[in-house]
Backbone as JSON, one array per atom type, in Angstrom:
{
  "sequence": "MNEGNSYILPYMLMAVTLGFMMGWGFGEQTGRKDSAEDLIDELRDRLQSSTDLTRQLKQLQAVINDLHRKVSAVSKGLGKHPS",
  "N": [[-55.88, 6.42, -18.5], [-59.27, 6.86, -19.07], [-62.5, 5.29, -18.56], [-64.16, 5.87, -20.72], [-62.57, 6.2, -22.97], [-61.27, 3.78, -23.22], [-62.14, 1.79, -24.91], [-61.23, 2.46, -27.42], [-58.58, 1.7, -27.96], [-58.49, -1.25, -28.47], [-60.04, -1.3, -30.84], [-58.5, 0.29, -32.55], [-56.22, -1.3, -32.7], [-57.33, -3.56, -33.96], [-58.04, -2.36, -36.41], [-55.54, -1.62, -37.45], [-54.37, -4.15, -37.68], [-56.12, -5.37, -39.51], [-55.71, -3.68, -41.73], [-52.98, -4.21, -42.21], [-53.11, -6.96, -42.9], [-54.71, -6.83, -45.2], [-53.1, -5.27, -46.87], [-50.89, -6.96, -47.14], [-52.1, -9.14, -48.44], [-52.96, -7.92, -50.86], [-50.47, -7.21, -51.84], [-49.33, -9.73, -52.3], [-51.01, -10.65, -54.34], [-50.43, -8.8, -56.35], [-47.74, -9.43, -56.79], [-48.02, -12.05, -57.77], [-49.42, -11.49, -60.1], [-47.54, -9.98, -61.56], [-45.56, -11.93, -61.84], [-46.95, -13.81, -63.36], [-47.4, -12.35, -65.7], [-44.76, -12.04, -66.61], [-44.17, -14.72, -67.12], [-45.99, -15.26, -69.17], [-45.0, -13.55, -71.16], [-42.52, -14.78, -71.61], [-43.35, -17.31, -72.56], [-44.66, -16.47, -74.88], [-42.51, -15.53, -76.37], [-41.13, -17.95, -76.72], [-43.0, -19.32, -78.28], [-43.01, -17.74, -80.57], [-40.37, -18.14, -81.46], [-40.46, -20.88, -81.94], [-42.29, -20.92, -84.01], [-40.83, -19.64, -85.99], [-38.82, -21.57, -86.32], [-40.33, -23.7, -87.26], [-41.19, -22.7, -89.71], [-38.7, -22.49, -91.02], [-37.97, -25.2, -91.08], [-39.94, -26.2, -92.8], [-39.22, -24.9, -95.15], [-36.7, -26.08, -95.6], [-37.53, -28.71, -95.96], [-38.94, -28.46, -98.36], [-36.85, -27.83, -100.1], [-35.31, -30.17, -99.93], [-37.13, -32.03, -100.97], [-37.33, -31.08, -103.62], [-34.68, -31.51, -104.48], [-34.59, -34.3, -104.26], [-36.43, -35.07, -106.23], [-35.06, -34.23, -108.54], [-32.67, -35.75, -108.4], [-33.65, -38.37, -108.43], [-34.83, -38.33, -110.96], [-32.58, -38.07, -112.6], [-31.19, -40.42, -111.9], [-33.0, -42.36, -112.78], [-32.96, -41.83, -115.48], [-30.35, -42.56, -116.1], [-30.46, -45.27, -115.71], [-31.93, -46.21, -117.9], [-30.36, -45.93, -120.15], [-27.92, -47.87, -120.73], [-24.38, -48.02, -120.48]],
  "CA": [[-57.0, 6.31, -19.42], [-60.55, 6.7, -18.4], [-63.31, 4.22, -19.12], [-64.78, 6.31, -21.96], [-61.62, 6.05, -24.07], [-60.6, 2.49, -23.17], [-62.58, 0.94, -26.04], [-60.57, 2.9, -28.65], [-57.34, 0.95, -28.18], [-58.71, -2.52, -29.19], [-60.5, -1.03, -32.21], [-57.34, 0.76, -33.32], [-55.39, -2.48, -32.94], [-57.99, -4.36, -34.98], [-57.96, -1.65, -37.69], [-54.17, -1.75, -37.93], [-54.18, -5.55, -38.08], [-56.87, -5.57, -40.75], [-54.98, -2.96, -42.79], [-51.76, -4.96, -42.5], [-53.47, -8.19, -43.6], [-55.18, -6.48, -46.55], [-51.92, -4.85, -47.62], [-50.11, -8.16, -47.44], [-52.84, -9.89, -49.46], [-52.88, -7.22, -52.15], [-49.09, -7.32, -52.3], [-49.16, -11.08, -52.84], [-51.72, -10.72, -55.62], [-49.65, -8.01, -57.31], [-46.56, -10.23, -57.11], [-48.44, -13.16, -58.63], [-49.78, -10.93, -61.4], [-46.29, -9.65, -62.24], [-44.91, -13.18, -62.19], [-47.71, -14.42, -64.46], [-47.14, -11.56, -66.91], [-43.42, -12.41, -67.07], [-44.26, -16.07, -67.67], [-46.69, -15.16, -70.45], [-44.06, -12.98, -72.13], [-41.53, -15.81, -71.95], [-44.01, -18.3, -73.41], [-44.92, -15.85, -76.18], [-41.23, -15.53, -77.08], [-40.87, -19.33, -77.14], [-43.91, -19.64, -79.37], [-42.52, -17.04, -81.76], [-39.16, -18.81, -81.95], [-40.83, -22.18, -82.5], [-42.93, -20.65, -85.29], [-39.73, -19.39, -86.92], [-38.17, -22.85, -86.6], [-41.25, -24.49, -88.1], [-41.11, -22.14, -91.06], [-37.41, -22.88, -91.58], [-38.01, -26.63, -91.38], [-40.76, -26.39, -94.0], [-38.4, -24.48, -96.29], [-35.71, -27.13, -95.82], [-38.23, -29.87, -96.5], [-39.23, -28.18, -99.76], [-35.58, -27.93, -100.84], [-34.94, -31.6, -100.0], [-38.04, -32.69, -101.92], [-36.92, -30.68, -104.97], [-33.44, -32.23, -104.79], [-34.92, -35.71, -104.44], [-37.04, -35.23, -107.56], [-34.02, -34.09, -109.57], [-31.74, -36.87, -108.31], [-34.32, -39.59, -108.9], [-35.01, -38.23, -112.41], [-31.29, -38.35, -113.21], [-30.85, -41.83, -111.71], [-33.87, -43.15, -113.65], [-32.46, -41.63, -116.83], [-29.11, -43.33, -116.26], [-30.82, -46.68, -115.76], [-32.51, -46.53, -119.2], [-29.32, -45.94, -121.17], [-26.69, -48.51, -120.21], [-23.18, -47.66, -121.25]],
  "C": [[-58.28, 6.16, -18.62], [-61.4, 5.67, -19.12], [-63.97, 4.6, -20.44], [-63.87, 6.1, -23.16], [-60.97, 4.67, -24.11], [-61.01, 1.57, -24.32], [-61.87, 1.31, -27.35], [-59.34, 2.06, -28.97], [-57.58, -0.4, -28.88], [-59.18, -2.3, -30.63], [-59.37, -0.53, -33.1], [-56.43, -0.41, -33.67], [-56.01, -3.37, -34.01], [-57.9, -3.69, -36.36], [-56.56, -1.76, -38.27], [-53.9, -3.16, -38.42], [-54.89, -5.84, -39.39], [-56.18, -4.89, -41.92], [-53.71, -3.69, -43.19], [-52.07, -6.21, -43.3], [-53.94, -7.89, -45.03], [-54.0, -6.04, -47.43], [-51.06, -6.03, -48.03], [-50.79, -8.97, -48.55], [-52.77, -9.23, -50.83], [-51.47, -7.26, -52.72], [-48.8, -8.68, -52.91], [-49.82, -11.2, -54.21], [-50.97, -9.94, -56.71], [-48.4, -8.77, -57.74], [-46.9, -11.39, -58.03], [-48.77, -12.66, -60.03], [-48.52, -10.61, -62.2], [-45.57, -10.92, -62.7], [-45.62, -13.85, -63.36], [-47.48, -13.67, -65.76], [-45.76, -11.89, -67.48], [-43.43, -13.79, -67.72], [-44.95, -16.06, -69.03], [-45.78, -14.57, -71.52], [-43.02, -14.01, -72.56], [-42.13, -16.88, -72.87], [-44.31, -17.76, -74.8], [-43.64, -15.82, -77.01], [-40.88, -16.95, -77.57], [-41.74, -19.73, -78.32], [-43.46, -18.99, -80.66], [-41.29, -17.73, -82.33], [-39.49, -20.17, -82.53], [-41.53, -22.01, -83.83], [-41.87, -20.38, -86.35], [-39.04, -20.69, -87.3], [-39.05, -23.72, -87.5], [-41.21, -24.01, -89.54], [-39.81, -22.54, -91.74], [-37.39, -24.36, -91.94], [-38.84, -26.92, -92.62], [-40.0, -25.98, -95.25], [-37.35, -25.54, -96.61], [-36.35, -28.38, -96.41], [-38.55, -29.67, -97.98], [-37.97, -28.32, -100.62], [-35.18, -29.39, -100.99], [-35.85, -32.34, -100.98], [-37.68, -32.34, -103.36], [-35.65, -31.43, -105.39], [-33.72, -33.72, -105.04], [-35.55, -35.96, -105.81], [-35.99, -35.17, -108.67], [-33.07, -35.28, -109.58], [-32.41, -38.14, -108.82], [-34.59, -39.52, -110.4], [-33.71, -38.56, -113.14], [-30.95, -39.83, -113.08], [-31.74, -42.73, -112.56], [-33.4, -43.03, -115.1], [-31.2, -42.42, -117.09], [-29.42, -44.83, -116.38], [-31.35, -47.09, -117.13], [-31.46, -46.66, -120.27], [-28.06, -46.57, -120.61], [-25.51, -48.17, -121.1], [-22.42, -48.84, -121.74]]
}
């Protein structure tokens, strides 16, 4: 190698190193983004299932309240007319 071309080798090494570091950084960010998207999808599914459970619990509560009204009406009616 002559002195005119000797400066090319360090610059090429720096360019390769910089490219490697940028590629690694972008790869990490892409991995984090994919992981975050998966986590958001999982949380969305949990929220949907909890919404379904909440709706079912409200329906059960309405049924229990209706039954309680009917049972207490019958028990009050029995108390008024002793046998």
